[in-house]
C-alpha positions, 0 to 999 in steps of 0.5 A: 800661703804657709797657712794653706800649706799647712792646712793642705799637710793636715788635710793630706794627713787626715785623708791618709789616716784619721788618727794621724790627721787628729794627733797632728791637729791635737799637737798643734796649738803647742807649735802655733805660738812659734809663728806659721813658718815654724808651724809649717816646718813642724807638719812637713817633718811630721808628715815625712816621718808618718809616711816613712814609719806611721808608729814613729809619726804618731810618736812625734805628734804625741809628744810634741807639747812636752818637747816644744816646752822642754825645749822652748821651741822646735830646735833641735829636736825636730832636726834630730827627728830626721834621723829616724827616716834614714832606715826602715824598723826604726820606729821602736827607737823613734817611739823611745827617743820621743818619749824620753827627749823632753825629760833629758833636756829638762835633767841634763841640759841642752848639751846633755840631750845633744850628747845622749841624742848622738850617742844613739843616732850613731847606732841607726845606720849600724844596728837599728835594734841596739838604737832601739835598745838605747833609747828605751833604757831610761836616761837617768840609767845611762847618764848615771851619777856622772852625768855626760861623762857616765854616758860617754864612759858607758858607750865607749867600749860599744863602738869597738864591740860592735865589730864583733857583732855585740849589740846594745841590747846585750851590752847595756844592762851589764855596762850600767850595772858594772859602772854602778858597781866598779865606777867609770874606770871599771867599765873599760877593763870589764868590756876589754876582758869581755872582748876576748872571751867574746872572741873565743865563743859567742855564747860565753861572750854574751853570758860575760856581758849579761853578767850571767856567767861566773867569770864575770862575777869573779871579775867584778868581785876582783875590783868591788870596793868592800871587804871580802869574806872568804879569806876570813871565814875561819876567823869569824867562825872562831870569834863566833864560838868564842863569844856565843859557844856556837859552831856553826858551818859557814856557807856561800850565801846567796848574795850577788855582785849586782844584788844590792846590800849583802847580809849575813843569813842564817837557817838555824843550822848554818851561817850564809856568808856573802862574798863581800860586805861593806866593811870588816866591822859590819861583818864582824857585827853581822856575825855577832848579831846573827849568832846572837839570834842562834844563841838566844833562842829565836829559833828554839823549837819551843819558842817557835811553837809558842809563837805560832800558839800565840796566833792560834796555830798548835804546829807551825807549818813545814816545808819539804825540808822539815823547816819552818815557814814564817809566813802564817805569822805575818798573813794577817797583815795582808799587804802591809805584812812587810811593815809589821815584820820590820817592827817585829824585826826591830823588836827581836833584834833589840832583845837578842843585842841587849842579851849579846851586850851583857855578855859582850860589853860594848857591842851596842856601842859598836853598833851605834858608831857603825850606824852613825857612820853610814848615811841615812837611807832615803824614803821609807827605809830611812824612817825604819832605820832612824827608828831602829837608831833612836831605840839604840840611842835610848838604850845606851841612855837608859831611857827605853819606852816602858814596853821595850824594856820588857825586851831587856829582861834576861828571860824574855823571849821571841814571844815577847818580842812578838807581843810588843810588835803587835802593840807598836804596829797598832799605833805606829806612824812608820810608813808602808815599805816595799820589798826592794826598799826593805834591804836598806831599812836595816842597821849595820850587821842586821838583816831580815830575821824571819824572811826565809824558812828555818830548822828548829833547834832544841835546847838540852837540859843544860840549856846549851843550844844543841849543835849539829845532830850528825844524823840523829833526830832533830828538833822537829822529830824529823831525821836531820837532812844534809845541810843545804844552802837556802833554796833562794841562794845563787849557791855557786860550788866554790870547787867550780870557780874559774878565774878568767885567766885559766879559762881556755875558749874554743872558738864558738862551739856550741856546748861550751859555757861558762858556770851559770848559778848552780845550786849544788851542795858545795865542796865534797858534799853529795859525792857517793863515789871514792875519794876524789870521785870515780876515775875513768880512762879517756881515749886520746886520738892523737897518740891512739891510746887511752890515758888511764884514770884521766877523768874524774866523775863526782856525783853531786846533788842539785839544791835548785828547786821550783815547786810552782814552776814544775806545777805550771809546766804540767798544766801547760802541757796537760794535752800532751801528757794525756796523749803520750799516756794513751800511746804508752798504755799501748806499749804496756805488755800484751805478748804472752811469754811461756813458763816452763816446767809447770805442774799445771797448765794449758799445754805440755811442755814437750822437753820437760815431758821427754825428760820425765819419760826417760827418767821413768823408764830409767827407774827414777821418780821424776817430778810431774812439772811437765806443763807449760803456762803462758803469762803476760810478758813484762818488757824488760827495759831500763833507761837512763836519760842523761842531759847536758846542762852546759851553760848553752841551755840558758841561751834562746833558741834562734830569735824565737825568745824561748830559752832552751832550758824552759823546753829542756825542763818541760821535756824531762818533766813529760819524760819522767811522767810518762815512764811512770805511766809505762812502769819502766825502771828509769833514772834522770841525770844532768851533766856538766864539766870543768876540765878532765877532773871535774866531770860532775853528774847530777842525779835527779832521780836514780834507779830504785828511787821514786819519782816525786815532787822533789825530782819534779821540782829539781827538774823545773829548777834546772839552769846551765852551768860549765861544759861538756865533757860527754864521754866520761858522763857516758861511762858513768852512766853506763856504770850506773846501768849495769847495776840494774837487772834489766835485759835491755838497757837504753842510754837516752842522751839529751844534748845541745852541742858537741863534746867540749871543755875548757882544757881540750886545747881548742881541739874540736875532735879531741872529746868527739873521738872519746865520746865515740869510744865511750859509746862503743864501750856502752855498746860493748857492755850491753847499753844502746846509746841514743843521742837526741841533739838540739844543735843544728850542726849535729848532722856534721859529727853526730854520725861519726859518734853515734853511728847512722840511726842512733841519733836524731837532730831536732830542728825546733826547740818546741818540739822537744817536750812532745818529741822526747817521750815519743822517742823513747817510746819508738826506741823502746818498741824496737830495740 
């Protein structure tokens, strides 16, 4: 009877779907050994799942063999499968559950699998997408090193956060990282603070839980174990100077709390210091070691040129900032590039460490003690770690291999290290290594030496390393540029750090954000105005008066550039750009403008002719400039594009999966290309703010500057940061426009939300009224302000701020790249 019933189910499945019937029959042998009753029960559950959701049913059949083997039968996973029939749209969660359940049972036992299932099942009724996000996360990440306790700790705060409509898709990734960084206790505190941030504003809260905001990173730094380098930078700089004679500026490094091992790095001009290092001893060793590379020739111009001649290149390639790029040295090794680079690093590290040990006796012994106190990394990284430790042990014992002994000679250089590395690579038994594994391969205080471009350094006659030239010609014969953080750096501006407890939220208004990674030039650098910024007044509608010198505007350079993305955007919008250029060609000057009082021309200038006759009759000898010529009229229009760069631009536009910032980058690039075509003078600025005294404008292209590859790369690398104090930004932009000679001036403002800042006290009207007054002041000064908004609620406040006809709300962010230049085309023709 049961066999017949099972066959009926199989035939039913085949009648509905050949694929389902085939999958069920293929899975059946794994179940048949459990008895006919088990087979019937199994097929009934499979049919139920398939008819409820075909994807879930197919995943059920495909995973059967593995599940039966892992569980030793059908229980409890067969009953667990029923949860996916409770709500529609569960197929993503079901597919992920069936793909992982067997592995969870094997790795964490029956109790662990039951706990894992129950945690996810609770989200089926609450939020299907969250359940799918939960089951898709690899179980090893969910459990962590603490097993079931780690899983429970991870999910417990999510129950409360669900009341604030925060799903697991936003929560889990950040929570897993926080648990790994801060331990089990840190997750609860992080979630508790995040709940308050979420209550203050959704975009701000989601940035917190994704670890995309500076306040979330600041929290992690508070609780992160390790040695914080910030308070000790001055001490390290003095120690470095004492031992190596170098006076090197210390910049914030590119390490982030979730970024793995922290390194001290250099570009040959500055040292880039991570916020946290494992301990004080490793920090000291890192300063000594990196300084030794600078002091003993790793970045000397002559040595680098000799190194490139070694591979047949007379001149090393330079990037746009006149830094040498190392990649050609390793390109010959193809996919094995990292293996040779690590061998080269090992040889060069030994050379400079030996030189430093001669100056600082006991340095290498300290390095060996620090390495002995650390666990040896696993995998390929461990092989390189052990190879380095063995070399330094041989050094201490005085029994180094003959080829390595050449690196101990006082006159040895980086070329010698390269030659030794080539010879060792030819016979190495060190394994290939991936980029992800590389960071763990270095001994304490050591780091990749040729991983980033560097400024070459010169040596003067005294053989001392040349210090910063202060604007004179540098090593490569190019004018030295201002010091800057590496392109790969997070580049958080220390001036813009916001302690969580000092932030006042404004209740979910679009445009208020938390600082995002922003590559700016640091405290005070890039400011072209008076010390402390440009002061501007601000309108307080509550008191009906201006607060004089209240807002402070600073100009700072954006350091984040992405040349590859600029090329990609241009290629993606090639057709759009061609259409825009054709339209802009039609806007080029065709009207003939009269030139009066000329000595020759097509017709008489009546006013000049009358004056000529009068003066002749009066007995004078006037000049005969009595003709009128007509020449093409050049449109005398200047435009400044002012873009809101607050954190909210990093968010997705609705459910499209497209970030606002991606369309913003494309729009501003197309705008610049279109303006090049029409020939109007233009400038491009971004702006953001943190309180009234920190309103920051980021000039991408000033009036009179070229719209070149650097400007394009800067636009392609834009990211969001901070909040939106629009009034002060408009006043400063108006000030810049008044310096132009154009008769018509257009200020084009691009924003995705209403004006807001951290210190507006939650009063949505305060900065809105100040922006309205700033627009009026601009209009009175002869600058026409027009706002393009991406905020769907913009119609509620934009008429009050800019006036009817002086704003446009774009309902779809995808249209922004094409519409921005088109809007300017229309405005240009009508004003």
